[in-house]
MARBA-3410 file (N, C-alpha, C, O; in Angstrom, 1 decimal):
138
93.5,71.5,23.6,92.2,71.2,23.0,92.4,70.2,22.0,91.6,70.2,21.0 ~ 93.3,69.3,22.2,93.5,68.2,21.2,92.4,67.2,21.1,92.3,66.5,20.0 ~ 91.6,67.1,22.1,90.5,66.1,22.1,89.1,66.8,21.9,88.1,66.1,22.1 ~ 89.1,68.0,21.4,87.8,68.7,21.3,87.1,68.1,20.1,87.6,68.1,18.9 ~ 85.9,67.7,20.3,85.0,67.1,19.2,83.7,67.9,19.3,82.8,67.5,20.1
83.5,68.8,18.4,82.3,69.6,18.5,81.0,68.9,18.3,80.0,69.2,18.9 ~ 81.0,67.8,17.5,79.7,67.1,17.3,79.3,66.4,18.6,78.1,66.5,19.0 ~ 80.2,65.7,19.2,79.9,65.0,20.5,79.5,66.0,21.6,78.7,65.7,22.4 ~ 80.2,67.2,21.6,79.9,68.2,22.5,78.5,68.7,22.4,77.7,68.9,23.3 ~ 78.1,68.9,21.1,76.7,69.4,20.8,75.7,68.3,21.2,74.7,68.7,21.8
75.9,67.1,20.9,75.0,66.0,21.2,74.9,65.9,22.7,73.8,65.7,23.2 ~ 76.0,65.9,23.4,76.0,65.9,24.9,75.2,67.0,25.5,74.4,66.8,26.4 ~ 75.4,68.2,25.0,74.7,69.4,25.5,73.2,69.2,25.3,72.4,69.6,26.1 ~ 72.8,68.8,24.1,71.4,68.6,23.8,70.8,67.5,24.7,69.7,67.7,25.2 ~ 71.5,66.4,25.0,71.0,65.4,25.9,70.9,65.9,27.3,69.9,65.6,28.0
71.9,66.7,27.7,71.8,67.3,29.1,70.6,68.2,29.2,69.8,68.2,30.1 ~ 70.4,69.1,28.2,69.3,70.0,28.1,67.9,69.2,28.1,67.0,69.6,28.8 ~ 67.9,68.2,27.3,66.6,67.4,27.2,66.3,66.7,28.6,65.2,66.7,29.0 ~ 67.3,66.2,29.2,67.1,65.6,30.6,66.7,66.6,31.6,65.8,66.3,32.4 ~ 67.3,67.8,31.6,66.9,68.8,32.5,65.5,69.3,32.2,64.7,69.5,33.2
65.1,69.4,31.0,63.8,69.9,30.6,62.7,68.8,31.0,61.7,69.1,31.6 ~ 63.0,67.6,30.7,62.1,66.5,31.0,61.9,66.3,32.5,60.8,66.1,33.0 ~ 63.0,66.5,33.3,62.9,66.4,34.7,62.0,67.5,35.2,61.1,67.3,36.1 ~ 62.2,68.8,34.7,61.3,69.9,35.2,59.9,69.7,34.8,59.0,69.9,35.6 ~ 59.6,69.2,33.6,58.2,69.0,33.1,57.5,67.9,33.8,56.4,68.0,34.1
58.3,66.8,34.1,57.6,65.6,34.7,57.5,65.7,36.3,56.6,65.1,36.9 ~ 58.5,66.4,36.9,58.5,66.4,38.4,58.3,67.7,39.0,58.0,67.9,40.1 ~ 58.5,68.8,38.1,58.5,70.1,38.6,59.7,70.5,39.4,59.7,71.5,40.1 ~ 60.8,69.7,39.3,62.0,69.9,40.1,63.1,70.2,39.2,63.1,69.8,38.0 ~ 64.1,70.8,39.7,65.4,71.2,39.0,66.3,70.0,39.0,66.4,69.3,40.0
66.9,69.7,37.8,67.8,68.6,37.7,69.2,68.9,38.2,70.2,68.8,37.5 ~ 69.3,69.3,39.5,70.6,69.5,40.1,71.1,68.2,40.8,70.4,67.6,41.6 ~ 72.2,67.8,40.4,72.7,66.4,40.8,72.9,66.3,42.3,72.5,65.3,42.9 ~ 73.4,67.4,42.9,73.6,67.3,44.4,72.3,67.2,45.1,72.2,66.4,46.1 ~ 71.2,67.9,44.6,69.9,67.8,45.2,69.3,66.4,45.0,68.6,65.9,45.8
69.5,65.9,43.8,68.9,64.6,43.4,69.6,63.5,44.3,68.9,62.6,44.8 ~ 70.9,63.5,44.5,71.6,62.6,45.3,71.2,62.7,46.8,70.9,61.7,47.4 ~ 71.1,63.9,47.3,70.7,64.2,48.7,69.3,63.6,48.9,69.1,63.0,49.9 ~ 68.4,63.9,48.0,67.0,63.4,48.1,66.9,61.9,48.0,66.0,61.3,48.6 ~ 67.9,61.2,47.3,67.9,59.8,47.2,68.5,59.2,48.5,68.0,58.1,48.9
69.4,59.8,49.1,70.1,59.3,50.3,69.2,59.6,51.5,69.2,58.7,52.4 ~ 68.5,60.7,51.6,67.6,61.0,52.7,66.2,61.3,52.1,65.7,62.4,52.1 ~ 65.5,60.2,51.7,64.3,60.3,51.0,63.1,60.8,51.8,63.0,60.5,53.0 ~ 62.2,61.5,51.1,60.9,61.8,51.7,59.9,60.7,51.1,60.4,59.8,50.3 ~ 58.7,60.6,51.6,57.8,59.5,51.3,57.7,59.2,49.8,57.9,58.0,49.5
57.3,60.1,49.0,57.0,59.8,47.6,58.0,60.5,46.7,57.7,60.6,45.5 ~ 59.1,60.9,47.1,60.0,61.7,46.3,61.3,61.0,45.9,62.3,61.6,45.6 ~ 61.3,59.7,45.9,62.6,59.0,45.7,62.6,58.2,44.4,63.7,58.1,43.8 ~ 61.5,57.8,43.8,61.6,56.9,42.6,62.2,57.7,41.4,63.1,57.1,40.8 ~ 61.7,58.9,41.2,62.3,59.6,40.0,63.8,59.9,40.2,64.5,60.0,39.2
64.2,60.2,41.5,65.6,60.4,41.7,66.5,59.2,41.4,67.5,59.3,40.8 ~ 66.0,58.0,41.9,66.7,56.8,41.6,66.8,56.5,40.1,67.8,56.0,39.6 ~ 65.7,56.8,39.4,65.6,56.6,37.9,66.6,57.5,37.2,67.3,57.1,36.3 ~ 66.7,58.8,37.7,67.6,59.7,37.1,69.0,59.3,37.3,69.8,59.3,36.3 ~ 69.4,58.9,38.5,70.7,58.4,38.8,71.0,57.1,38.0,72.1,57.0,37.5
70.1,56.2,37.9,70.2,55.0,37.1,70.5,55.3,35.6,71.3,54.7,35.0 ~ 69.8,56.3,35.1,70.0,56.8,33.7,71.4,57.3,33.5,72.0,57.1,32.5 ~ 71.9,58.1,34.5,73.3,58.6,34.4,74.3,57.5,34.3,75.2,57.5,33.5 ~ 74.1,56.5,35.2,75.0,55.3,35.2,74.9,54.5,33.9,75.9,54.1,33.4 ~ 73.7,54.3,33.5,73.5,53.6,32.2,74.1,54.3,31.1,74.7,53.6,30.2
74.0,55.6,31.0,74.7,56.4,30.0,76.2,56.2,29.9,76.8,56.0,28.9 ~ 76.8,56.2,31.1,78.2,55.9,31.2,78.6,54.5,30.8,79.6,54.3,30.1 ~ 77.8,53.5,31.2,78.0,52.1,30.8,77.8,52.0,29.3,78.6,51.2,28.7 ~ 76.9,52.6,28.7,76.7,52.6,27.2,77.9,53.1,26.5,78.3,52.6,25.5 ~ 78.4,54.2,27.0,79.6,54.8,26.4,80.7,53.8,26.4,81.4,53.6,25.4
80.9,53.1,27.5,82.0,52.1,27.6,81.7,51.0,26.6,82.7,50.5,26.0 ~ 80.5,50.6,26.5,80.1,49.5,25.6,80.4,49.8,24.2,81.0,49.0,23.5 ~ 80.0,51.0,23.8,80.2,51.4,22.4,81.6,51.8,22.0,82.0,52.0,20.9 ~ 82.4,52.1,23.1,83.8,52.5,22.8,84.8,51.5,23.3,86.0,51.8,23.6 ~ 84.4,50.3,23.5,85.2,49.2,23.9,86.0,49.5,25.2,87.2,49.1,25.3
85.4,50.2,26.1,86.1,50.4,27.4,87.3,51.3,27.3,88.3,51.2,28.0 ~ 87.3,52.3,26.3,88.5,53.1,26.1,88.5,54.4,26.8,88.7,55.5,26.2 ~ 88.2,54.4,28.1,88.3,55.6,28.9,89.7,55.6,29.6,90.0,54.6,30.3 ~ 90.4,56.7,29.5,91.7,56.8,30.1,91.7,57.9,31.1,91.8,59.1,30.7 ~ 91.5,57.6,32.4,91.4,58.6,33.4,92.6,58.5,34.3,92.9,57.4,34.7
93.3,59.6,34.5,94.5,59.6,35.3,94.3,60.6,36.4,94.3,61.8,36.1 ~ 94.2,60.2,37.6,94.0,61.1,38.8,95.4,61.4,39.3,96.2,60.5,39.6 ~ 95.7,62.7,39.3,97.1,63.1,39.6,97.2,63.6,41.1,98.3,64.1,41.4 ~ 96.2,63.5,41.9,96.3,63.9,43.3,96.2,62.6,44.2,95.8,61.6,43.7 ~ 96.6,62.8,45.4,96.6,61.7,46.3,95.1,61.4,46.7,94.2,62.2,46.5
94.9,60.2,47.2,93.5,59.8,47.6,93.0,60.8,48.7,91.8,61.1,48.7 ~ 93.9,61.2,49.6,93.4,62.1,50.7,93.0,63.5,50.1,92.0,64.1,50.5 ~ 93.7,64.0,49.1,93.4,65.3,48.5,92.1,65.1,47.7,91.2,66.0,47.7 ~ 91.9,64.0,47.0,90.7,63.7,46.3,89.5,63.7,47.2,88.4,64.2,46.9 ~ 89.6,63.0,48.4,88.5,62.9,49.3,88.2,64.3,49.9,87.0,64.7,50.0
89.2,65.1,50.3,89.0,66.4,50.8,88.3,67.3,49.8,87.4,68.1,50.1 ~ 88.7,67.2,48.5,88.1,68.0,47.5,86.6,67.6,47.3,85.8,68.5,47.2 ~ 86.3,66.3,47.4,84.9,65.9,47.3,84.1,66.4,48.4,83.0,66.8,48.2 ~ 84.6,66.4,49.6,83.9,66.9,50.8,83.7,68.4,50.7,82.6,68.9,51.0 ~ 84.7,69.1,50.2,84.6,70.6,50.0,83.5,70.9,48.9,82.7,71.9,49.1
83.5,70.1,47.9,82.5,70.3,46.8,81.1,70.1,47.4,80.2,70.9,47.2 ~ 80.9,69.0,48.2,79.7,68.7,48.9,79.2,69.8,49.8,78.1,70.2,49.8 ~ 80.2,70.3,50.6,79.9,71.5,51.5,79.5,72.7,50.7,78.5,73.4,51.1 ~ 80.2,73.0,49.6,79.9,74.1,48.8,78.5,74.0,48.1,77.8,75.0,48.0 ~ 78.1,72.8,47.7,76.8,72.7,47.1,75.7,72.9,48.1,74.6,73.5,47.8
75.9,72.6,49.3,74.9,72.8,50.4,74.9,74.3,50.7,73.8,74.9,50.9 ~ 76.1,74.9,50.8,76.2,76.3,51.1,75.6,77.2,50.0,74.9,78.2,50.3 ~ 75.8,76.8,48.8,75.3,77.5,47.6,73.9,77.1,47.2,73.4,77.6,46.2 ~ 73.3,76.3,47.9,71.9,75.8,47.6,71.8,75.2,46.2,70.9,75.4,45.5 ~ 72.9,74.5,45.8,72.8,73.8,44.5,74.2,73.7,44.0,75.2,74.2,44.5
74.3,72.9,42.9,75.6,72.6,42.2,75.6,73.3,40.8,74.7,74.0,40.4 ~ 76.7,72.9,40.1,76.8,73.5,38.8,75.7,73.1,37.8,75.3,73.8,37.0 ~ 75.2,71.9,38.0,74.1,71.4,37.1,72.8,72.1,37.5,72.1,72.5,36.6 ~ 72.5,72.3,38.8,71.3,73.0,39.2,71.3,74.5,38.8,70.4,75.0,38.2 ~ 72.4,75.1,39.2,72.5,76.6,38.9,73.0,76.8,37.5,72.4,77.7,36.8
74.0,76.2,37.0,74.7,76.5,35.8,73.9,76.1,34.6,73.9,76.7,33.5 ~ 73.1,75.0,34.7,72.3,74.5,33.5,70.9,74.9,33.7,70.3,75.6,32.8 ~ 70.3,74.5,34.7,68.9,74.8,34.9,68.6,76.2,35.3,67.6,76.8,34.8 ~ 69.3,76.7,36.3,69.0,78.1,36.8,69.3,79.2,35.8,68.5,80.1,35.6 ~ 70.4,79.1,35.0,70.7,80.1,34.0,69.7,80.0,32.9,69.3,81.0,32.3
69.2,78.8,32.5,68.2,78.6,31.5,66.9,79.3,31.9,66.1,79.7,31.1 ~ 66.7,79.4,33.2,65.4,80.1,33.7,65.7,81.5,34.0,64.8,82.2,34.6 ~ 66.9,82.0,33.7,67.3,83.4,33.9,67.2,83.8,35.4,66.9,84.9,35.8 ~ 67.6,82.9,36.2,67.7,83.1,37.7,68.9,84.0,38.0,70.0,83.6,37.8 ~ 68.7,85.1,38.6,69.8,86.0,39.0,70.7,85.3,40.0,71.9,85.4,39.9
70.1,84.5,41.0,70.9,83.8,41.9,71.7,82.7,41.3,72.9,82.5,41.7 ~ 71.2,82.1,40.2,72.0,81.1,39.5,73.2,81.7,38.7,74.3,81.1,38.6 ~ 72.9,82.9,38.1,74.0,83.6,37.4,75.1,83.9,38.4,76.3,83.7,38.1 ~ 74.8,84.4,39.6,75.8,84.7,40.6,76.5,83.5,41.1,77.7,83.4,41.2 ~ 75.7,82.4,41.4,76.3,81.2,41.9,77.3,80.6,40.9,78.4,80.1,41.2
76.9,80.5,39.6,77.7,80.0,38.6,79.0,80.8,38.4,80.1,80.3,38.2 ~ 78.9,82.1,38.5,80.1,83.0,38.4,81.0,82.7,39.6,82.2,82.6,39.4 ~ 80.5,82.5,40.8,81.3,82.1,41.9,82.0,80.7,41.7,83.1,80.6,42.0 ~ 81.2,79.8,41.1,81.8,78.5,40.8,83.0,78.6,39.9,84.1,78.0,40.2 ~ 82.8,79.3,38.8,83.9,79.5,37.8,85.1,80.2,38.4,86.2,79.8,38.2
84.8,81.3,39.1,85.9,82.1,39.7,86.7,81.2,40.7,87.9,81.3,40.8 ~ 86.0,80.4,41.5,86.6,79.6,42.5,87.5,78.5,41.8,88.6,78.2,42.2 ~ 87.0,78.0,40.7,87.8,77.0,39.9,89.0,77.6,39.4,90.1,77.0,39.4 ~ 88.9,78.8,38.8,90.1,79.5,38.2,91.1,79.8,39.3,92.3,79.6,39.1 ~ 90.6,80.3,40.5,91.6,80.6,41.6,92.2,79.4,42.1,93.4,79.4,42.4
91.5,78.3,42.2,92.0,77.0,42.7,93.1,76.5,41.8,94.2,76.1,42.2 ~ 92.9,76.5,40.5,93.9,76.1,39.5,95.1,77.0,39.6,96.2,76.5,39.5 ~ 94.9,78.3,39.7,96.0,79.2,39.8,96.9,79.0,41.0,98.1,78.9,40.9 ~ 96.2,78.8,42.2,96.9,78.6,43.4,97.7,77.3,43.4,98.8,77.2,43.8 ~ 97.0,76.2,43.0,97.6,74.9,43.0,98.8,74.8,42.0,99.7,74.0,42.2
98.8,75.6,40.9,99.8,75.5,39.9,100.9,76.6,40.0,102.0,76.4,39.5 ~ 100.6,77.7,40.7,101.6,78.8,40.7,102.0,79.3,42.1,102.9,80.1,42.1 ~ 101.3,78.9,43.1,101.7,79.4,44.4,102.3,78.3,45.3,102.7,78.6,46.4
END
């Protein structure tokens, strides 16, 4: 936890909460990223503009971070490209199977006291713990 910064964590959490709340208030939809992306890739007649704006906002936020931090992001991927692609496909399959992703269930669903979201988020966390254990110890 050498890089833990509580102030930026609180600010980030508040921004995520504000975005989720604003999305629900303005569109009546849950701010689940997998659903937003799926709806942007396979759009319905009038349901694409807000999705593209939400995704553009996410990209803009990342670009602003780079701008204000002089491009100081150090990301090191320790798995092979094939493993990374397989993991991405499994996550995509899981979000469809679970009818949502960690942002939809973990942030928006739990905030609405959805029993289904509590269960789904518990399964996400347990799956992550088991995956780390198996990949590091088995």
